[in-house]
C-alpha positions, 0 to 999 in steps of 0.5 A: 500499499503506498503512503498518503499523498504528502501535500505542498504549496511551494517548489523547494519543500517539494525539491526536499521531499524529492531528494530525501525520497529518491535519492540523489540519482534522479531520472525524469520523465516530463510531459511534452508542451503544456503539460510541464509543471515549469516552476517544480522543474526549474527549482529541481534544475537549480538544485541540481546546479548547485550541487553536482553530487545530484544526477538529474537526466530528463526525458521529454519532448517540445520544451516550449519557450517564448521567442527571442528576437533575431534581429533588430526589426523582430525586436522592435515587433515583438517586445512591446507585445511579449507580455501580452502574447505569452503573459508571464509564462516562465523560462524553462531553467534547462533550456536557457542553460542548453542554449547557453551551453552552460548545463552542467554535466551532472544534467542531461536532456534527451527530447523526442520532439522538438520545438521547430526550428528552436534547436537547429543551432543547439549542438547538444540538443541535436546530438540528444535527440531521440528520433522515435514515432510518438507511440514508441516514446514510452517504451523509450521512456521506460528502458531508461528506468524513470524513477519520477515523473512530474506533471502539471494538472487540472483540479475540480475540488478534490477531482485531478484531471491529466488535463492537456497531457493523458498521451503517455502517462496514462499508460504509465500509470496503468503499467505501474498498476499492473506492477510494469513500471515502478516510479514516483508521480508527483503533481502539480495542480494549476488553476488556469488548466481545463478540467478534462473529465473521463479517461484523463481523471486520475485519483488523488492516491496516483500522487506520491506529493501533489503541489497546489500553489498558495501563489497566484498560478503563471501564465499557460504557455500560448501558441500565438497565431499567425495569419493564414495566407492566400496559399493556406487558404487555397490548400484548405479548399482542396483539402475540404474536397477529401473529407467525407461526411461521416467520416473522421478527421485530425488536423495538426496545429497552425495556419493550415490547421485554421485554413481547414477549420473554416474551409469546412465551416463554409461547406458545412453553411454551404458559401463555398461553391463560389469559390469553386466555380472561380477556381483556375486550376484543376480539379481533381475529378475523383474528389469531390466531397461538398454540401453539409455535414448531415451525419457529421465528423468525428476527431481523433487526434494526437492534439488537439488544436484550436480548428478541430475545438471550432469544428466541435463548437460549430457542430460540425465535429458531432459524430459519436464513438463511445460517447465522445465526438473527440479522442484526442491525445494532449492539447496545446494552442492559445489562451482563447482556446484554454478559456473556451475549453474551460467555459464548454458546458459540462455535458460538451467537455465531457464529449471530449475525451482524452486518452493516451496516444496509444489509443489515438495513434494506434490500431493496437487493444480492440481493433475491432471497435476501432476499425469501426469507429474510424471509418473514411479517415482523413489524416491531415498532416503538414510537410517540409518538402515532398520528393517527386517520388512520394517521400515527405520530408517534415522533421529534418535536413539532408545534414542530419539537423532536426528541426522537430520530430517524427512525431505521430505523423508516421503513425497515422500515414500507417493507419491510413494504409491498415484501415477502410477506406482511409487516406493519408494527406500531406499538405504544403506550400509548393514553394519558399523563401529560404537562404537561397532565394526562392525555391521549390518543395517539391524536389526529385530528391532529398537527402533526408525523409520522414515518410518513405515512398512505398507509403506515398499517399495524397499530397495537396499543394496551393494548385490542387491535390495528387492522388499517389496511392498505388501510382507507378513512379512515373505517374507518381511523378506527373501527378506531383509536376501538376501542384508543383509551381509552374516556375520549376515544373520544367526543371523538375521534369527535366531531372525526371527525365534524365533519370529515366523516371519519366518518358521521354514523350511526357508533356504537361498539360497545358491546364497545369501550366499556370500555377502562379502566385498571381494567378493564386491572388486572382482566385482568392483575392476577392474574398480575402475581406469576407469567406477567407479572413487573415485570422479566422478564429481570433488573435492576440494581434493589435490591428495594426500588428496584423497590418505588420506581420505580412510586411515583415515577412517580405522584409525578412526574405528580402534581408536576405539578398542585398539587391532586393533589401536595396530595391525597397529601400530606394522604393522607401525614397521614392514610393507613394506613402502606404495609407497606414505607414506612419502608425506602422512606423510609430508602432515600430518605433522607426517613425523618428530614426535615430542613426544610421542603422535605424534610419535604413531600417525606416526606409527599409520598412517603408519600401515594404509597406508600399511594396505591399501594398502596390506589388503590381507597380514593380 
């Protein structure tokens, strides 16, 4: 029988209790993302820094940090808004030490998923990264024989909930109860965390110690929404044609997820037809799902995101599976998302079941029931690049650097092939701006892959849908060329022909030769102020900040190339003022620039503002 739960109201006594109970060799498991008890782990890390006899090994994922400006222009934009956007979410001490190269030898941090792209240039983080599917992370942790699990919990009177992170913890507690794992579990209650009932609830007796701070809680980490671009909306409109009424849906975080939820809402409200009638890009005739959702969808996802919550609130996700309309493994999003989740009526919140990822990401365990529930599943995930042979690159670069991690993407692609009538949908913009200028995200080949070519399925860019499942290599190449940006189609076609993977007689259809940003703008710009807003589900940015965001993105790209930056600076000297130019310069503290660098920055920003409002004048 376990000892009664020890109760605490501050961090340091908990650290004392841990060291007295477990000794100085601590193998700690922390949940990914939001579920980390930040103040408690910070106190433990500081104690280990002060006492080298403490050996502290941490296994976790997705360590969250407030952004640090990487340029003067970013600093001018972010610093006045940081507290408003992120609140007082604390810096995680081990992350600060890692980034500074000051983590002592007695502390080791291992992660299986990184916050993109924060850790690309941190050698120790790159070296200690463990590549694992989400469903394998539990086994990786167990091999390290953890003796301490720390987690943020939600409380409701005398009740406790794993809330945002049952993902691995639920299975850990189950294995401990069965005698297949041995560790001390300590929870820290956070008053702002939504209480998720049902499968995520745990008994207080599970906790050897429970920290319920008497101080006001720090803010929960908030994911700041980025504006949804026209090409994000275009991708989402194509994706909406793939979703069957009565089916199952999974989408990820970010602009694409918000855009897909917006497109499905337009479809539900029968407002999507006019957008399709004017689409200049080829329609995949075999994918033509349309009309409102009479039966409704079922949400099955490792990550509960704002787009899925919005679809639930609008009654689009409502198909019942064991009393729930959504099964999810963890959540992480904006403060507004947390507030809306907390404000849901109890009976509605109970229909969002937070469960382990062994349930969401796998068919193992009651497989017949899972197969029956996951009808017409559409698993939608984003990628960095796709090769012409259908391999997907989502987590790293060809020199081995990890941008994020595999996470659950492979799990869902695998499910799509295992389930009847299910599809794995990979979304990506057709191009990107990088240090070498504009490049295609559809490559002939790449030196790293996340999803191998033999698991190719559906790829969607702003220019359409490529159905790759079961196709030959030549047909796969042809399908991807048709949704590539037209500025790169000929080069890609030539590479494929030179390699012998595409017949010399192949000719790109005329219907696919106008895949350009201009054609995209002509198609969707008329709907920008109505059906296709920048922020479909709101934002913490002020009005002038929203105005500045795309301008600053253009300026950042131009700053990597001296001729482009010079062109913007000249336009700042000679062009016609933008409509909100003075207001924008004032927000960036550049209305009265002091010094040569500040004056140059002001001119470049003026040029970017003017170019953004009148791109055709170039």
